[in-house]
ZADO-1210 file (C-alpha; in nm, 4 decimals, padded with zeros to 6 digits):
<atoms>
<atom x="11.0371" y="17.0921" z="17.4166" code="MET" pos="1"/>
<atom x="11.0479" y="17.3679" z="17.1746" code="GLN" pos="2"/>
<atom x="10.9727" y="17.2223" z="16.7909" code="THR" pos="3"/>
<atom x="10.8830" y="17.5212" z="16.5931" code="ASN" pos="4"/>
<atom x="11.2100" y="17.6188" z="16.4882" code="THR" pos="5"/>
<atom x="11.3265" y="17.3066" z="16.4200" code="ILE" pos="6"/>
<atom x="11.2980" y="17.2435" z="15.9717" code="GLU" pos="7"/>
<atom x="11.1731" y="16.9037" z="15.9984" code="PRO" pos="8"/>
<atom x="11.3557" y="16.6310" z="15.8044" code="PHE" pos="9"/>
<atom x="11.1777" y="16.5131" z="15.4958" code="THR" pos="10"/>
<atom x="11.4584" y="16.4375" z="15.2177" code="GLU" pos="11"/>
<atom x="11.7588" y="16.2426" z="15.1836" code="ILE" pos="12"/>
<atom x="11.9917" y="16.1352" z="14.9102" code="GLU" pos="13"/>
<atom x="12.2308" y="15.8476" z="14.9715" code="LEU" pos="14"/>
<atom x="12.4995" y="15.6867" z="14.7064" code="PRO" pos="15"/>
<atom x="12.3334" y="15.3370" z="14.7233" code="LEU" pos="16"/>
<atom x="12.1341" y="15.1488" z="14.4349" code="SER" pos="17"/>
<atom x="11.7541" y="15.0958" z="14.4069" code="ASP" pos="18"/>
<atom x="11.6052" y="15.3926" z="14.6042" code="ARG" pos="19"/>
<atom x="11.1972" y="15.2882" z="14.6834" code="ARG" pos="20"/>
<atom x="11.0110" y="15.6244" z="14.8514" code="ASP" pos="21"/>
<atom x="10.6733" y="15.5620" z="15.0345" code="GLY" pos="22"/>
<atom x="10.5004" y="15.8557" z="15.2244" code="LYS" pos="23"/>
<atom x="10.6801" y="15.8562" z="15.5265" code="VAL" pos="24"/>
<atom x="11.0024" y="15.6218" z="15.4460" code="ARG" pos="25"/>
<atom x="11.2565" y="15.5877" z="15.1842" code="ALA" pos="26"/>
<atom x="11.4772" y="15.2701" z="15.1474" code="SER" pos="27"/>
<atom x="11.7893" y="15.1341" z="14.9704" code="TYR" pos="28"/>
<atom x="11.9119" y="14.7835" z="14.9100" code="ALA" pos="29"/>
<atom x="12.2231" y="14.7138" z="15.0709" code="LEU" pos="30"/>
<atom x="12.2949" y="14.3478" z="14.9420" code="ASP" pos="31"/>
<atom x="12.0103" y="14.0974" z="14.8192" code="PRO" pos="32"/>
<atom x="11.9013" y="14.0387" z="15.1754" code="ASP" pos="33"/>
<atom x="11.8962" y="14.3603" z="15.3453" code="ARG" pos="34"/>
<atom x="11.7628" y="14.6998" z="15.3061" code="ARG" pos="35"/>
<atom x="11.8557" y="15.0969" z="15.4566" code="LEU" pos="36"/>
<atom x="11.4971" y="15.2080" z="15.5708" code="MET" pos="37"/>
<atom x="11.4876" y="15.5989" z="15.6528" code="ILE" pos="38"/>
<atom x="11.2226" y="15.7088" z="15.8375" code="THR" pos="39"/>
<atom x="11.1345" y="16.1031" z="15.7405" code="THR" pos="40"/>
<atom x="10.9281" y="16.3406" z="15.9333" code="ASP" pos="41"/>
<atom x="10.6750" y="16.3630" z="15.6646" code="ARG" pos="42"/>
<atom x="10.2997" y="16.3014" z="15.7878" code="LEU" pos="43"/>
<atom x="10.0293" y="16.1435" z="15.6339" code="SER" pos="44"/>
<atom x="09.6907" y="16.1454" z="15.6539" code="ALA" pos="45"/>
<atom x="09.3999" y="16.0819" z="15.3822" code="PHE" pos="46"/>
<atom x="09.6293" y="15.8690" z="15.2096" code="ASP" pos="47"/>
<atom x="09.8591" y="16.1523" z="15.1420" code="ARG" pos="48"/>
<atom x="10.1488" y="16.3337" z="15.2613" code="VAL" pos="49"/>
<atom x="10.0061" y="16.7035" z="15.4247" code="ILE" pos="50"/>
<atom x="10.2671" y="16.8385" z="15.6865" code="ALA" pos="51"/>
<atom x="10.5995" y="16.7619" z="15.8489" code="ALA" pos="52"/>
<atom x="10.6755" y="16.7461" z="16.2251" code="VAL" pos="53"/>
<atom x="11.0277" y="16.7277" z="16.4033" code="PRO" pos="54"/>
<atom x="11.1057" y="16.4300" z="16.5782" code="TYR" pos="55"/>
<atom x="10.8367" y="16.2447" z="16.4385" code="LYS" pos="56"/>
<atom x="11.0779" y="16.0215" z="16.2177" code="GLY" pos="57"/>
<atom x="11.2966" y="15.9382" z="16.5015" code="GLN" pos="58"/>
<atom x="10.9829" y="15.8543" z="16.7364" code="VAL" pos="59"/>
<atom x="10.8644" y="15.6017" z="16.4689" code="LEU" pos="60"/>
<atom x="11.1743" y="15.4293" z="16.3861" code="ASN" pos="61"/>
<atom x="11.2671" y="15.4030" z="16.7417" code="GLU" pos="62"/>
<atom x="10.9094" y="15.3020" z="16.9094" code="LEU" pos="63"/>
<atom x="10.9004" y="15.0068" z="16.5901" code="SER" pos="64"/>
<atom x="11.2199" y="14.8675" z="16.7252" code="ALA" pos="65"/>
<atom x="11.1107" y="14.8561" z="17.0527" code="TRP" pos="66"/>
<atom x="10.7908" y="14.6740" z="16.9764" code="TRP" pos="67"/>
<atom x="10.9558" y="14.4494" z="16.7183" code="PHE" pos="68"/>
<atom x="11.1499" y="14.3442" z="17.0107" code="ALA" pos="69"/>
<atom x="10.8535" y="14.2934" z="17.2336" code="ARG" pos="70"/>
<atom x="10.6498" y="14.1306" z="16.9711" code="THR" pos="71"/>
<atom x="10.9147" y="13.8752" z="16.8000" code="ALA" pos="72"/>
<atom x="10.7861" y="13.5568" z="16.9822" code="ASP" pos="73"/>
<atom x="10.4855" y="13.5764" z="16.8425" code="ILE" pos="74"/>
<atom x="10.6110" y="13.6508" z="16.4374" code="VAL" pos="75"/>
<atom x="10.9477" y="13.7195" z="16.2909" code="ALA" pos="76"/>
<atom x="11.0222" y="14.0725" z="16.2054" code="ASN" pos="77"/>
<atom x="11.2463" y="14.2566" z="15.9547" code="HIS" pos="78"/>
<atom x="11.4926" y="14.4382" z="16.2006" code="VAL" pos="79"/>
<atom x="11.8235" y="14.3540" z="16.1542" code="VAL" pos="80"/>
<atom x="12.0109" y="14.6951" z="16.3127" code="ASP" pos="81"/>
<atom x="11.9515" y="15.0351" z="16.3956" code="VAL" pos="82"/>
<atom x="12.2477" y="15.2488" z="16.3183" code="PRO" pos="83"/>
<atom x="12.0932" y="15.5597" z="16.3469" code="ASP" pos="84"/>
<atom x="11.7406" y="15.7305" z="16.5331" code="PRO" pos="85"/>
<atom x="11.5886" y="15.7691" z="16.1980" code="ASN" pos="86"/>
<atom x="11.7466" y="15.4577" z="16.0206" code="VAL" pos="87"/>
<atom x="11.6390" y="15.0608" z="15.9859" code="LEU" pos="88"/>
<atom x="11.8653" y="14.7639" z="15.8431" code="ILE" pos="89"/>
<atom x="11.6131" y="14.5333" z="15.7753" code="ALA" pos="90"/>
<atom x="11.6079" y="14.1991" z="15.5861" code="ARG" pos="91"/>
<atom x="11.4719" y="14.2620" z="15.2316" code="ALA" pos="92"/>
<atom x="11.0918" y="14.1012" z="15.1912" code="ALA" pos="93"/>
<atom x="10.8207" y="14.0952" z="14.9519" code="ARG" pos="94"/>
<atom x="10.5310" y="14.3184" z="15.1340" code="PRO" pos="95"/>
<atom x="10.2002" y="14.1752" z="15.0695" code="MET" pos="96"/>
<atom x="09.9432" y="14.3871" z="14.8630" code="PRO" pos="97"/>
<atom x="09.7103" y="14.3607" z="15.1874" code="VAL" pos="98"/>
<atom x="09.7436" y="14.5951" z="15.4827" code="GLU" pos="99"/>
<atom x="09.6056" y="14.4589" z="15.7530" code="VAL" pos="100"/>
<atom x="09.3997" y="14.7024" z="16.0179" code="VAL" pos="101"/>
<atom x="09.2790" y="14.5506" z="16.3160" code="VAL" pos="102"/>
<atom x="08.9910" y="14.7659" z="16.5186" code="ARG" pos="103"/>
<atom x="08.9131" y="14.6987" z="16.8669" code="GLY" pos="104"/>
<atom x="08.7268" y="14.9996" z="16.9355" code="TYR" pos="105"/>
<atom x="08.4384" y="15.1615" z="16.6599" code="ILE" pos="106"/>
<atom x="08.5582" y="15.5095" z="16.5837" code="THR" pos="107"/>
<atom x="08.7211" y="15.7226" z="16.3177" code="GLY" pos="108"/>
<atom x="08.6313" y="16.1019" z="16.1480" code="VAL" pos="109"/>
<atom x="08.6875" y="15.9934" z="15.7905" code="THR" pos="110"/>
<atom x="08.4871" y="15.8423" z="15.5294" code="ASP" pos="111"/>
<atom x="08.6001" y="15.4983" z="15.5311" code="THR" pos="112"/>
<atom x="08.6474" y="15.4585" z="15.9265" code="SER" pos="113"/>
<atom x="08.4231" y="15.1925" z="16.0967" code="LEU" pos="114"/>
<atom x="08.2230" y="15.4730" z="16.3269" code="TRP" pos="115"/>
<atom x="08.1452" y="15.6799" z="16.0000" code="ARG" pos="116"/>
<atom x="07.9658" y="15.4232" z="15.8081" code="ARG" pos="117"/>
<atom x="07.7958" y="15.2568" z="16.0874" code="TYR" pos="118"/>
<atom x="07.6384" y="15.5985" z="16.2275" code="ASP" pos="119"/>
<atom x="07.5416" y="15.6382" z="15.8447" code="ASP" pos="120"/>
<atom x="07.3141" y="15.3489" z="15.8914" code="GLY" pos="121"/>
<atom x="07.5574" y="15.0481" z="15.8023" code="ALA" pos="122"/>
<atom x="07.5352" y="14.7288" z="16.0118" code="ARG" pos="123"/>
<atom x="07.7428" y="14.4912" z="15.7745" code="THR" pos="124"/>
<atom x="08.0884" y="14.6694" z="15.7340" code="ILE" pos="125"/>
<atom x="08.3771" y="14.5417" z="15.5707" code="TYR" pos="126"/>
<atom x="08.2684" y="14.1836" z="15.6029" code="GLY" pos="127"/>
<atom x="08.1441" y="14.2323" z="15.9882" code="HIS" pos="128"/>
<atom x="07.8173" y="14.2355" z="16.1343" code="ARG" pos="129"/>
<atom x="07.7735" y="14.4938" z="16.4128" code="PHE" pos="130"/>
<atom x="07.4693" y="14.4900" z="16.6427" code="PRO" pos="131"/>
<atom x="07.2614" y="14.7831" z="16.6754" code="ASP" pos="132"/>
<atom x="07.3395" y="15.0254" z="16.9520" code="GLY" pos="133"/>
<atom x="07.7283" y="15.1079" z="16.9305" code="LEU" pos="134"/>
<atom x="07.8311" y="15.4122" z="17.0847" code="ALA" pos="135"/>
<atom x="08.1666" y="15.5729" z="16.9217" code="LYS" pos="136"/>
<atom x="08.4626" y="15.5366" z="17.0600" code="ASN" pos="137"/>
<atom x="08.3670" y="15.1940" z="17.2846" code="THR" pos="138"/>
<atom x="08.4730" y="14.8657" z="17.2898" code="PRO" pos="139"/>
<atom x="08.3987" y="14.6212" z="16.9867" code="LEU" pos="140"/>
<atom x="08.2840" y="14.3057" z="17.1073" code="PRO" pos="141"/>
<atom x="08.6070" y="14.1548" z="17.0067" code="GLU" pos="142"/>
<atom x="08.8525" y="14.3019" z="16.7869" code="ALA" pos="143"/>
<atom x="08.8187" y="14.2200" z="16.4055" code="ILE" pos="144"/>
<atom x="09.0455" y="14.2520" z="16.1027" code="VAL" pos="145"/>
<atom x="08.9522" y="14.4519" z="15.8430" code="THR" pos="146"/>
<atom x="09.2137" y="14.4530" z="15.5172" code="PRO" pos="147"/>
<atom x="09.2827" y="14.7477" z="15.2874" code="THR" pos="148"/>
<atom x="09.4306" y="14.6983" z="14.9484" code="THR" pos="149"/>
<atom x="09.7773" y="14.9008" z="14.8993" code="LYS" pos="150"/>
<atom x="09.6902" y="15.1877" z="14.6870" code="ALA" pos="151"/>
<atom x="09.9870" y="15.3081" z="14.4134" code="GLU" pos="152"/>
<atom x="10.1390" y="15.6392" z="14.4755" code="HIS" pos="153"/>
<atom x="09.8800" y="15.9271" z="14.5146" code="GLY" pos="154"/>
<atom x="09.5865" y="15.6758" z="14.5377" code="GLY" pos="155"/>
<atom x="09.3608" y="15.5683" z="14.8224" code="HIS" pos="156"/>
<atom x="09.3426" y="15.2522" z="15.0379" code="ASP" pos="157"/>
<atom x="09.0151" y="15.0928" z="14.9472" code="VAL" pos="158"/>
<atom x="08.8831" y="14.8506" z="15.2493" code="PRO" pos="159"/>
<atom x="08.7700" y="14.5113" z="15.1521" code="ILE" pos="160"/>
<atom x="08.6508" y="14.1490" z="15.3212" code="THR" pos="161"/>
<atom x="08.8785" y="13.9442" z="15.4915" code="CYS" pos="162"/>
<atom x="08.7000" y="13.6882" z="15.2593" code="ASP" pos="163"/>
<atom x="08.8061" y="13.9073" z="14.9325" code="ASP" pos="164"/>
<atom x="09.1632" y="13.8747" z="15.0018" code="VAL" pos="165"/>
<atom x="09.1694" y="13.5006" z="14.9397" code="VAL" pos="166"/>
<atom x="08.8591" y="13.5576" z="14.6920" code="ALA" pos="167"/>
<atom x="09.0939" y="13.8220" z="14.4482" code="ARG" pos="168"/>
<atom x="09.3328" y="13.5796" z="14.4759" code="GLY" pos="169"/>
<atom x="09.5762" y="13.8249" z="14.6940" code="LEU" pos="170"/>
<atom x="09.6730" y="13.5567" z="14.9403" code="LEU" pos="171"/>
<atom x="09.6157" y="13.2382" z="14.9564" code="ASP" pos="172"/>
<atom x="09.4047" y="13.1154" z="15.2346" code="ALA" pos="173"/>
<atom x="09.6669" y="12.9257" z="15.4679" code="GLU" pos="174"/>
<atom x="09.8707" y="13.2099" z="15.4505" code="LEU" pos="175"/>
<atom x="09.6291" y="13.4885" z="15.4977" code="TRP" pos="176"/>
<atom x="09.4566" y="13.2523" z="15.8269" code="GLU" pos="177"/>
<atom x="09.8358" y="13.3011" z="15.9245" code="ARG" pos="178"/>
<atom x="09.8679" y="13.6197" z="15.8698" code="VAL" pos="179"/>
<atom x="09.5039" y="13.7550" z="16.0692" code="MET" pos="180"/>
<atom x="09.6430" y="13.5213" z="16.3604" code="ALA" pos="181"/>
<atom x="09.9232" y="13.6918" z="16.3922" code="ALA" pos="182"/>
<atom x="09.8089" y="14.0105" z="16.3868" code="ALA" pos="183"/>
<atom x="09.5223" y="13.9461" z="16.6317" code="LEU" pos="184"/>
<atom x="09.7678" y="13.8175" z="16.8716" code="GLU" pos="185"/>
<atom x="10.0006" y="14.1130" z="16.7964" code="VAL" pos="186"/>
<atom x="09.7463" y="14.3695" z="16.8763" code="PHE" pos="187"/>
<atom x="09.6273" y="14.1934" z="17.2074" code="HIS" pos="188"/>
<atom x="09.9931" y="14.2351" z="17.2790" code="ARG" pos="189"/>
<atom x="09.9939" y="14.5761" z="17.2425" code="GLY" pos="190"/>
<atom x="09.7015" y="14.6187" z="17.3928" code="SER" pos="191"/>
<atom x="09.7829" y="14.4627" z="17.7170" code="VAL" pos="192"/>
<atom x="10.1362" y="14.6719" z="17.7455" code="LEU" pos="193"/>
<atom x="09.9515" y="14.9652" z="17.6198" code="GLY" pos="194"/>
<atom x="09.7214" y="14.9622" z="17.9334" code="ARG" pos="195"/>
<atom x="10.0204" y="14.8952" z="18.1675" code="GLU" pos="196"/>
<atom x="10.1237" y="15.1952" z="18.0422" code="ALA" pos="197"/>
<atom x="09.7985" y="15.3972" z="18.0546" code="GLY" pos="198"/>
<atom x="09.7032" y="15.4039" z="17.7231" code="LEU" pos="199"/>
<atom x="09.4480" y="15.2272" z="17.4979" code="ILE" pos="200"/>
<atom x="09.5365" y="15.0705" z="17.1490" code="LEU" pos="201"/>
<atom x="09.1975" y="15.1485" z="16.9776" code="ALA" pos="202"/>
<atom x="09.3015" y="15.0166" z="16.6241" code="ASP" pos="203"/>
<atom x="09.6050" y="14.9976" z="16.4414" code="THR" pos="204"/>
<atom x="09.7358" y="14.8873" z="16.0952" code="LYS" pos="205"/>
<atom x="10.0400" y="14.6274" z="16.0500" code="TYR" pos="206"/>
<atom x="10.2512" y="14.5159" z="15.7345" code="GLU" pos="207"/>
<atom x="10.3660" y="14.1679" z="15.6561" code="PHE" pos="208"/>
<atom x="10.6033" y="14.0597" z="15.4244" code="GLY" pos="209"/>
<atom x="10.8009" y="13.7253" z="15.3040" code="LEU" pos="210"/>
<atom x="11.1253" y="13.6971" z="15.3021" code="ALA" pos="211"/>
<atom x="11.3595" y="13.5176" z="15.0622" code="SER" pos="212"/>
<atom x="11.3167" y="13.1634" z="15.2451" code="ASP" pos="213"/>
<atom x="10.9278" y="13.2555" z="15.2177" code="ASP" pos="214"/>
<atom x="10.9127" y="13.2725" z="15.5644" code="SER" pos="215"/>
<atom x="10.6596" y="13.5290" z="15.7349" code="LEU" pos="216"/>
<atom x="10.7829" y="13.8579" z="15.8562" code="LEU" pos="217"/>
<atom x="10.6044" y="14.1627" z="16.0352" code="LEU" pos="218"/>
<atom x="10.7821" y="14.4809" z="15.8700" code="ILE" pos="219"/>
<atom x="10.7536" y="14.8151" z="15.8259" code="ASP" pos="220"/>
<atom x="10.6428" y="14.9547" z="16.1912" code="GLU" pos="221"/>
<atom x="10.4377" y="14.8591" z="16.4340" code="VAL" pos="222"/>
<atom x="10.2087" y="15.0548" z="16.7092" code="HIS" pos="223"/>
<atom x="10.3275" y="15.3878" z="16.6308" code="THR" pos="224"/>
<atom x="10.1262" y="15.6961" z="16.6308" code="PRO" pos="225"/>
<atom x="10.1302" y="15.6933" z="16.2772" code="ASP" pos="226"/>
<atom x="09.9970" y="15.3194" z="16.2514" code="SER" pos="227"/>
<atom x="09.7831" y="15.3168" z="16.5565" code="SER" pos="228"/>
<atom x="09.5359" y="15.5278" z="16.7359" code="ARG" pos="229"/>
<atom x="09.6401" y="15.5741" z="17.1202" code="TRP" pos="230"/>
<atom x="09.4189" y="15.7317" z="17.3737" code="TRP" pos="231"/>
<atom x="09.4763" y="15.8167" z="17.7137" code="ILE" pos="232"/>
<atom x="09.3021" y="15.5426" z="17.9850" code="ALA" pos="233"/>
<atom x="09.2884" y="15.7591" z="18.2410" code="ASP" pos="234"/>
<atom x="09.0965" y="16.0288" z="18.0902" code="SER" pos="235"/>
<atom x="08.8716" y="15.7595" z="17.8973" code="TYR" pos="236"/>
<atom x="08.5817" y="15.7164" z="18.0894" code="ASP" pos="237"/>
<atom x="08.5175" y="16.0872" z="18.1983" code="ASP" pos="238"/>
<atom x="08.5868" y="16.2036" z="17.8089" code="ARG" pos="239"/>
<atom x="08.3370" y="15.9267" z="17.7046" code="LEU" pos="240"/>
<atom x="08.0458" y="16.0130" z="17.9778" code="ALA" pos="241"/>
<atom x="08.0146" y="16.3852" z="17.8232" code="THR" pos="242"/>
<atom x="08.0786" y="16.2814" z="17.4664" code="GLY" pos="243"/>
<atom x="08.3931" y="16.4416" z="17.4239" code="GLU" pos="244"/>
<atom x="08.6925" y="16.2654" z="17.2074" code="GLU" pos="245"/>
<atom x="08.9346" y="16.0471" z="17.3852" code="PRO" pos="246"/>
<atom x="09.2631" y="16.2165" z="17.4385" code="GLU" pos="247"/>
<atom x="09.4729" y="16.1438" z="17.1938" code="SER" pos="248"/>
<atom x="09.8824" y="16.0671" z="17.1308" code="LEU" pos="249"/>
<atom x="09.8322" y="15.9739" z="16.7806" code="ASP" pos="250"/>
<atom x="09.8063" y="16.2238" z="16.4209" code="LYS" pos="251"/>
<atom x="09.3849" y="16.1597" z="16.4770" code="GLU" pos="252"/>
<atom x="09.3832" y="16.5020" z="16.5999" code="VAL" pos="253"/>
<atom x="09.5512" y="16.6276" z="16.2614" code="VAL" pos="254"/>
<atom x="09.2380" y="16.4419" z="16.0668" code="ARG" pos="255"/>
<atom x="08.9833" y="16.5807" z="16.3056" code="ARG" pos="256"/>
<atom x="09.1568" y="16.9463" z="16.2729" code="ALA" pos="257"/>
<atom x="09.0775" y="16.8879" z="15.9302" code="PHE" pos="258"/>
<atom x="08.7482" y="16.7489" z="15.9392" code="ALA" pos="259"/>
<atom x="08.6524" y="17.0393" z="16.1058" code="GLU" pos="260"/>
<atom x="08.7145" y="17.2957" z="15.8666" code="ILE" pos="261"/>
<atom x="08.5198" y="17.0485" z="15.6258" code="GLY" pos="262"/>
<atom x="08.8680" y="16.8834" z="15.4336" code="TYR" pos="263"/>
<atom x="08.8277" y="16.5259" z="15.3937" code="ARG" pos="264"/>
<atom x="09.1405" y="16.4503" z="15.1613" code="GLY" pos="265"/>
<atom x="09.1092" y="16.5743" z="14.8231" code="ASP" pos="266"/>
<atom x="09.2296" y="16.8867" z="14.6603" code="GLY" pos="267"/>
<atom x="09.4875" y="17.1437" z="14.7820" code="PRO" pos="268"/>
<atom x="09.5869" y="17.0923" z="15.1563" code="VAL" pos="269"/>
<atom x="09.4572" y="17.3668" z="15.3907" code="PRO" pos="270"/>
<atom x="09.6785" y="17.5557" z="15.6401" code="GLN" pos="271"/>
<atom x="09.6438" y="17.4461" z="16.0066" code="LEU" pos="272"/>
<atom x="09.7777" y="17.6727" z="16.3132" code="ALA" pos="273"/>
<atom x="10.1428" y="17.6221" z="16.3935" code="ASP" pos="274"/>
<atom x="10.0706" y="17.5358" z="16.7302" code="ASP" pos="275"/>
<atom x="09.8702" y="17.1895" z="16.5539" code="VAL" pos="276"/>
<atom x="10.2101" y="17.0884" z="16.4623" code="TRP" pos="277"/>
<atom x="10.3801" y="17.1538" z="16.7653" code="THR" pos="278"/>
<atom x="10.1284" y="16.9632" z="16.9647" code="ALA" pos="279"/>
<atom x="10.1465" y="16.6878" z="16.7232" code="THR" pos="280"/>
<atom x="10.5410" y="16.6659" z="16.7490" code="SER" pos="281"/>
<atom x="10.4483" y="16.6529" z="17.1700" code="ALA" pos="282"/>
<atom x="10.2024" y="16.4113" z="17.0983" code="ARG" pos="283"/>
<atom x="10.4437" y="16.1642" z="16.9646" code="TYR" pos="284"/>
<atom x="10.7334" y="16.2250" z="17.1851" code="ILE" pos="285"/>
<atom x="10.4788" y="16.1573" z="17.5216" code="ASP" pos="286"/>
<atom x="10.3455" y="15.7915" z="17.3402" code="ALA" pos="287"/>
<atom x="10.7122" y="15.7216" z="17.2934" code="PHE" pos="288"/>
<atom x="10.7874" y="15.7814" z="17.6784" code="GLU" pos="289"/>
<atom x="10.4712" y="15.6084" z="17.7844" code="ARG" pos="290"/>
<atom x="10.4897" y="15.3264" z="17.5883" code="LEU" pos="291"/>
<atom x="10.8874" y="15.2461" z="17.6690" code="THR" pos="292"/>
<atom x="10.9159" y="15.4249" z="18.0196" code="GLY" pos="293"/>
<atom x="11.2074" y="15.5753" z="17.8955" code="ALA" pos="294"/>
<atom x="11.3124" y="15.9458" z="17.8081" code="PRO" pos="295"/>
<atom x="11.2978" y="16.0438" z="17.4488" code="PHE" pos="296"/>
<atom x="11.6612" y="16.1272" z="17.3768" code="VAL" pos="297"/>
<atom x="11.6265" y="16.3427" z="17.0311" code="PRO" pos="298"/>
<atom x="11.8857" y="16.3226" z="16.7943" code="GLY" pos="299"/>
<atom x="12.0607" y="16.6045" z="16.6622" code="SER" pos="300"/>
<atom x="11.9464" y="16.8207" z="16.3329" code="TYR" pos="301"/>
<atom x="11.9927" y="16.8277" z="16.0239" code="PRO" pos="302"/>
<atom x="11.8752" y="16.4541" z="16.0168" code="VAL" pos="303"/>
<atom x="12.0521" y="16.3866" z="15.6951" code="ALA" pos="304"/>
<atom x="12.4131" y="16.5348" z="15.7661" code="GLU" pos="305"/>
<atom x="12.3607" y="16.2997" z="16.0980" code="ARG" pos="306"/>
<atom x="12.2722" y="16.0069" z="15.9164" code="ILE" pos="307"/>
<atom x="12.5313" y="16.0057" z="15.6489" code="ILE" pos="308"/>
<atom x="12.7726" y="15.9892" z="15.9607" code="SER" pos="309"/>
<atom x="12.6442" y="15.7614" z="16.1417" code="ASN" pos="310"/>
<atom x="12.6323" y="15.5412" z="15.8023" code="LEU" pos="311"/>
<atom x="12.9878" y="15.6260" z="15.7501" code="LYS" pos="312"/>
<atom x="13.0925" y="15.5247" z="16.1037" code="GLU" pos="313"/>
<atom x="12.8624" y="15.1966" z="16.0538" code="ALA" pos="314"/>
<atom x="13.1120" y="15.1117" z="15.7563" code="GLY" pos="315"/>
<atom x="12.7658" y="15.1447" z="15.5295" code="ILE" pos="316"/>
<atom x="12.8763" y="15.4218" z="15.2850" code="LEU" pos="317"/>
</atoms>
């Protein structure tokens, strides 16, 4: 699919109240119990927005809805409706002050990645003790939770230990135990369904919140190429044996491209070749189709005009 001539969707303005902006999403209040969430094509890495990739927002929104439906028996989520390929109507929730990272493999290229710390000689990392002899991109003895703080806009998420979450008063012990148990079970579900689709879920990030009745909700996104590291299973063993990186259907390829030119997230963002972004768009679509087993049906561009039209048709605007 040709994407290099399409102007990515990065911004929208709606006549709704209480706008809140994240790196990739914007949301508005519909009423005290519901929010309208819009997923753009912006791509973040190193805790900042570095580019925009056509169709990325649609993949994130529709794939998350698919996963929310397939994990609702484990933990409730915030989905109410999907009135547009890039839009989610969600139950209002108070986000928790930690992001929950679950890791099944030791990997990564950033300074905070498990592999970078391990390769530098650390054996106790983020509160977990690791044995000697682990190799990059191989399974951990068991999936682990490594939470991070949630940075203010423009800041960096900071990894902390599971004990720190309670010790710092971020969450009480009972709630944190429930969050960790839900995260590990959702990760297991993702790993199983991913394997059935020929993919390996190496690690992922979850966000949780509390509804108005204080019930626990899984929010934001689930098992997307933005929040997760997906590897192609068929070529994994051969590439591991030759020391190559796994074939990836996520934004890790973008991180590696920046790392290869010495960029670690600070200072002006260097330019990458256009084919990096075209390939990234194709990777996101490939992940969607493999996981859902359904063809990706691209929404029309410009996206903002389409969203406004669909919201008017749904009686929201």
